[in-house]
Wavefront OBJ file of the C-alpha trace (Angstrom):
o trace
v 108.659 67.669 96.148
v 107.721 64.298 97.489
v 105.474 64.332 100.516
v 106.998 61.681 102.773
v 105.664 62.926 106.085
v 105.092 59.572 107.826
v 108.133 57.921 106.294
v 110.431 60.757 107.296
v 109.263 60.636 110.900
v 109.638 56.862 111.192
v 113.099 56.575 109.642
v 115.668 55.470 112.268
v 117.998 58.178 111.010
v 115.371 60.831 111.610
v 114.393 59.438 115.013
v 117.974 59.509 116.230
v 119.098 62.675 114.510
v 117.921 65.969 116.025
v 118.888 67.874 112.866
v 116.803 65.563 110.671
v 113.879 65.904 113.069
v 114.138 69.684 113.000
v 114.224 69.648 109.215
v 111.126 67.440 109.094
v 109.234 69.658 111.514
v 110.337 72.749 109.597
v 109.115 71.273 106.311
v 105.746 70.373 107.790
v 105.406 73.248 110.238
v 102.122 74.484 108.767
v 100.664 70.966 108.714
v 101.526 70.672 112.407
v 99.755 73.979 113.065
v 96.616 72.743 111.280
v 96.762 69.455 113.190
v 96.831 71.379 116.472
v 93.948 73.560 115.257
v 92.026 70.382 114.406
v 92.501 68.961 117.902
v 91.471 72.260 119.502
v 88.396 72.450 117.269
v 87.401 68.926 118.318
v 87.807 69.826 122.003
v 85.743 72.971 121.443
v 83.034 70.956 119.672
v 82.759 68.593 122.635
v 81.996 71.563 124.873
v 79.209 72.681 122.522
v 77.392 69.353 122.463
v 77.640 66.151 124.519
v 76.699 64.173 121.386
v 79.745 65.238 119.378
v 81.955 62.281 120.335
v 79.288 59.726 119.487
v 80.668 57.372 116.815
v 77.323 57.219 115.029
v 77.138 61.018 114.976
v 80.677 61.376 113.613
v 80.163 58.777 110.878
v 76.802 60.230 109.881
v 78.086 63.808 109.729
v 81.156 62.682 107.780
v 78.817 62.275 104.805
v 78.840 66.056 104.489
v 82.604 65.934 104.013
v 82.767 63.492 101.109
v 81.510 65.108 97.903
v 83.004 68.504 98.757
v 86.244 66.848 99.882
v 86.675 65.016 96.580
v 86.128 68.230 94.601
v 88.518 70.062 96.932
v 91.273 67.634 95.963
v 90.652 68.409 92.304
v 90.626 72.147 92.978
v 93.966 71.838 94.805
v 95.668 70.684 91.596
v 94.256 73.630 89.640
v 95.410 76.147 92.251
v 98.800 74.402 92.419
v 99.429 75.517 88.823
v 98.510 79.102 89.721
v 94.992 78.987 88.262
v 91.448 78.838 89.663
v 88.131 77.162 88.846
v 84.985 78.589 90.413
v 82.674 76.452 88.286
v 83.181 73.008 89.865
v 79.976 73.125 91.969
v 78.042 74.201 88.857
v 79.510 71.280 86.891
v 78.374 68.992 89.713
v 74.865 70.433 89.430
v 74.786 69.761 85.682
v 75.854 66.180 86.394
v 73.201 65.624 89.089
v 70.330 66.820 86.895
v 71.738 64.775 84.008
v 71.671 61.715 86.256
v 68.042 62.548 87.023
v 67.205 62.505 83.308
v 69.095 59.233 82.896
v 67.203 57.690 85.816
v 63.892 58.836 84.338
v 64.870 57.143 81.067
v 65.796 53.950 82.989
v 69.336 53.990 81.603
v 71.774 51.535 83.228
v 73.974 53.166 85.846
v 77.279 52.559 83.950
v 75.844 54.350 80.896
v 74.656 57.258 83.038
v 78.009 57.565 84.803
v 79.868 57.479 81.498
v 77.566 60.228 80.251
v 78.116 62.605 83.171
v 81.859 61.906 83.074
v 81.990 63.018 79.435
v 79.865 66.086 80.243
v 82.084 67.078 83.186
v 85.295 66.545 81.215
v 84.009 68.627 78.297
v 82.951 71.504 80.560
v 86.193 71.521 82.524
v 88.307 71.140 79.373
v 86.536 74.196 77.950
v 87.534 76.131 81.072
v 91.104 74.936 80.688
v 91.166 75.841 76.999
v 90.032 79.408 77.710
v 92.537 79.850 80.531
v 95.575 77.896 79.330
v 95.331 78.045 75.552
v 93.759 81.474 75.038
v 95.523 82.800 78.170
v 92.463 84.479 79.600
v 92.436 85.241 83.350
v 91.069 82.273 85.275
v 89.020 84.188 87.842
v 86.635 86.056 85.502
v 86.526 83.171 83.015
v 85.467 80.555 85.561
v 83.168 83.062 87.247
v 81.420 83.369 83.900
v 81.284 79.628 83.272
v 80.083 79.135 86.849
v 77.010 81.177 85.999
v 76.642 79.655 82.540
v 76.881 76.057 83.766
v 74.464 76.816 86.591
v 72.050 78.102 83.980
v 72.481 74.876 82.010
v 71.677 72.919 85.169
v 68.446 74.863 85.651
v 67.520 74.430 81.991
v 68.001 70.658 82.218
v 66.571 70.086 85.667
v 64.511 73.210 86.374
v 63.987 74.495 89.895
v 61.887 71.496 90.897
v 63.783 68.697 92.596
v 63.713 65.162 91.201
v 63.533 62.383 93.789
v 62.614 59.290 91.789
v 66.116 57.892 91.359
v 66.601 54.173 90.852
v 68.140 52.466 93.864
v 71.305 51.648 91.917
v 71.875 55.361 91.343
v 71.665 56.051 95.080
v 73.774 53.112 96.255
v 77.138 54.855 96.702
v 75.650 57.673 98.755
v 73.635 55.401 101.052
v 75.547 52.121 101.406
v 77.436 51.161 104.557
v 80.114 48.545 105.088
v 78.239 45.405 106.105
v 76.085 46.037 109.157
v 78.359 48.776 110.474
v 77.513 52.501 110.324
v 80.676 53.167 108.265
v 79.601 54.818 104.969
v 81.083 53.330 101.809
v 81.505 56.806 100.360
v 83.830 57.702 103.241
v 86.118 54.906 102.069
v 85.874 56.386 98.570
v 87.129 59.699 99.954
v 90.032 57.939 101.682
v 90.895 56.229 98.407
v 90.764 59.542 96.535
v 93.087 61.151 99.094
v 95.588 58.326 98.570
v 95.372 58.602 94.772
v 95.775 62.378 94.774
v 98.632 62.112 97.287
v 100.553 59.832 94.929
v 99.577 61.883 91.868
v 100.741 65.172 93.365
v 103.941 64.062 95.083
v 105.192 61.001 93.218
v 104.396 61.458 89.517
v 105.746 63.457 86.600
v 102.386 65.176 86.260
v 102.577 66.383 89.864
v 106.135 67.664 89.423
v 105.060 69.574 86.338
v 102.192 71.176 88.265
v 104.608 72.376 90.951
v 107.026 73.698 88.340
v 104.309 75.510 86.365
v 102.989 77.110 89.524
v 106.451 78.446 90.332
v 107.462 79.702 86.905
v 105.428 78.717 83.857
v 107.702 80.662 81.491
v 110.771 78.685 82.534
v 108.816 75.446 82.209
v 107.766 76.436 78.689
v 111.396 77.026 77.711
v 112.260 73.559 79.025
v 109.974 72.035 76.391
v 107.003 71.074 78.570
v 103.536 71.795 77.188
v 102.206 74.086 79.912
v 98.767 74.519 78.340
v 98.221 70.771 78.098
v 99.196 70.250 81.737
v 96.889 73.033 82.925
v 94.001 71.680 80.862
v 94.733 68.306 82.449
v 94.310 69.783 85.937
v 90.994 71.356 84.932
v 89.787 68.025 83.556
v 90.903 66.334 86.767
v 88.728 68.817 88.647
v 85.824 68.033 86.328
v 86.280 64.334 87.018
v 85.959 64.976 90.760
v 82.762 66.960 90.109
v 81.262 63.989 88.241
v 82.180 61.616 91.064
v 80.809 64.085 93.603
v 77.518 64.209 91.678
v 77.007 60.457 91.988
v 77.658 60.637 95.722
v 75.463 63.725 96.067
v 72.300 62.157 94.651
v 72.706 59.109 96.868
v 73.329 61.224 99.934
v 70.428 63.629 99.442
v 68.171 61.522 97.216
v 67.292 64.437 94.943
v 68.679 66.721 92.268
v 67.898 70.220 91.027
v 69.643 73.141 89.406
v 70.958 74.705 92.604
v 72.756 71.607 93.923
v 76.042 72.366 95.732
v 75.348 76.094 95.456
v 77.040 77.052 98.716
v 80.120 74.825 98.892
v 82.646 76.849 96.909
v 83.791 79.070 99.784
v 84.563 76.048 101.956
v 86.434 74.320 99.115
v 88.710 77.277 98.405
v 89.268 77.796 102.125
v 90.290 74.158 102.612
v 92.831 74.384 99.780
v 94.380 77.712 100.782
v 94.267 77.129 104.530
v 95.820 73.716 103.846
v 98.969 75.400 102.603
v 98.488 75.411 98.826
v 99.858 78.756 97.649
v 97.069 80.756 96.021
v 99.668 81.834 93.435
v 100.670 78.233 92.741
v 103.846 76.188 93.123
v 103.562 75.063 96.733
v 101.334 72.753 98.745
v 100.755 69.276 100.117
v 97.791 66.905 100.040
v 98.357 66.316 103.764
v 97.692 69.974 104.512
v 94.540 70.006 102.372
v 93.266 66.876 104.144
v 93.898 68.309 107.609
v 92.262 71.577 106.586
v 89.164 69.757 105.286
v 88.893 67.881 108.588
v 89.346 71.101 110.548
v 86.575 72.931 108.672
v 84.288 69.891 108.908
v 84.898 69.703 112.663
v 84.010 73.359 113.091
v 80.847 73.024 111.028
v 79.823 69.819 112.758
v 80.249 71.351 116.196
v 78.388 74.535 115.257
v 75.596 72.491 113.690
v 75.108 70.444 116.858
v 75.063 73.657 118.891
v 72.476 75.238 116.548
v 74.783 78.138 115.727
v 73.308 80.251 112.932
v 74.480 79.725 109.358
v 75.678 83.344 108.849
v 78.091 82.938 111.768
v 79.412 79.763 110.164
v 79.949 81.611 106.875
v 81.684 84.423 108.751
v 84.115 81.991 110.358
v 84.869 80.228 107.066
v 85.443 83.595 105.367
v 87.857 84.685 108.091
v 89.714 81.383 107.728
v 90.062 81.960 103.970
v 91.521 85.431 104.481
v 93.834 84.030 107.167
v 94.996 81.277 104.834
v 95.798 83.756 102.049
v 97.616 86.038 104.501
v 99.716 83.253 105.982
v 100.502 81.898 102.515
v 101.685 85.336 101.402
v 103.779 85.982 104.503
v 105.453 82.585 104.647
v 106.066 81.939 100.945
v 109.644 80.742 100.512
v 110.252 81.629 104.160
v 110.141 85.393 103.553
v 108.005 87.402 105.958
v 107.112 90.005 103.358
v 104.940 90.064 100.221
v 106.452 88.196 97.319
v 107.594 90.292 94.369
v 108.634 87.608 91.924
v 108.476 83.846 91.631
v 111.456 81.558 91.841
v 112.248 78.499 89.799
v 112.265 75.132 91.565
v 115.748 73.795 92.082
v 116.490 70.290 90.971
v 116.128 68.210 87.840
v 113.451 69.283 85.401
v 110.447 67.056 84.763
v 110.715 64.937 81.628
l 1 2 3 4 5 6 7 8 9 10 11 12 13 14 15 16 17 18 19 20 21 22 23 24 25 26 27 28 29 30 31 32 33 34 35 36 37 38 39 40 41 42 43 44 45 46 47 48 49 50 51 52 53 54 55 56 57 58 59 60 61 62 63 64 65 66 67 68 69 70 71 72 73 74 75 76 77 78 79 80 81 82 83 84 85 86 87 88 89 90 91 92 93 94 95 96 97 98 99 100 101 102 103 104 105 106 107 108 109 110 111 112 113 114 115 116 117 118 119 120 121 122 123 124 125 126 127 128 129 130 131 132 133 134 135 136 137 138 139 140 141 142 143 144 145 146 147 148 149 150 151 152 153 154 155 156 157 158 159 160 161 162 163 164 165 166 167 168 169 170 171 172 173 174 175 176 177 178 179 180 181 182 183 184 185 186 187 188 189 190 191 192 193 194 195 196 197 198 199 200 201 202 203 204 205 206 207 208 209 210 211 212 213 214 215 216 217 218 219 220 221 222 223 224 225 226 227 228 229 230 231 232 233 234 235 236 237 238 239 240 241 242 243 244 245 246 247 248 249 250 251 252 253 254 255 256 257 258 259 260 261 262 263 264 265 266 267 268 269 270 271 272 273 274 275 276 277 278 279 280 281 282 283 284 285 286 287 288 289 290 291 292 293 294 295 296 297 298 299 300 301 302 303 304 305 306 307 308 309 310 311 312 313 314 315 316 317 318 319 320 321 322 323 324 325 326 327 328 329 330 331 332 333 334 335 336 337 338 339 340 341 342 343 344 345 346 347 348 349 350
């Protein structure tokens, strides 16, 4: 289960052993495909606009990748267990308007961040309780809470944007490293990728998520609390929504009830296209990262070329369907629809 992509390639044994190299490329074949797609998308973007390769342009546009990218990492864990959460953007909206109220009340930033963290964890834990404990289907449940939480955001913040944030509230979304154009929040995203990489591929919690996604019944018989683990993934997603809210208000300088209203399609696409099985039990953080970069590159290039938004949505939708299709066809190496799940071989998680 461990994702040792770089280490495997750099091992002397792998470098000198054709069989080991073939095994490594076979294990990461989809990640290689996405990497090639990323390079081709970048080449295509350069043909659309001569400004694409500008360092300032790339660093500035990377801001659009950060808050959605962090939430995408949280969503990947939920999908890894075979579940879904459509309400993460709505939770972010509740957090942004809550930060607006805190800024109006002149609350210190640490107090405000603690407040939205508690709010996000409570909302996401409620989702997890309904899905994991009461065993309700995740799709309709989180579709309902998506609408409910969005309504809460409008009740708190109304439809009128708030722009009077204290400078401390906006720091993370506006700060750069020294005098360079490198955004601090981009480094935050890099740090989150590293943390989620370790969490998914090198911890007991990650191994349990893989096992639950493959066969939750077998995991239950082994003595692992499946419901608690699933609720933990939902709360992890809520935590990313709270962090994304802090970045969001700094990046855009405003908050209102419809914040992050159109990001869900891109988030799900990045997870599924990145190789995380929509049915759970399979995936890598590397694939999700490459997929996020690929989608961002496409959007950045189309934005510079003034390509209409509906065309962008069409392309992202096609990518999502493609990701689901490829995941279904290649699951466990069988080029046919899967009929039943298999149990992971190897020692069980403690």
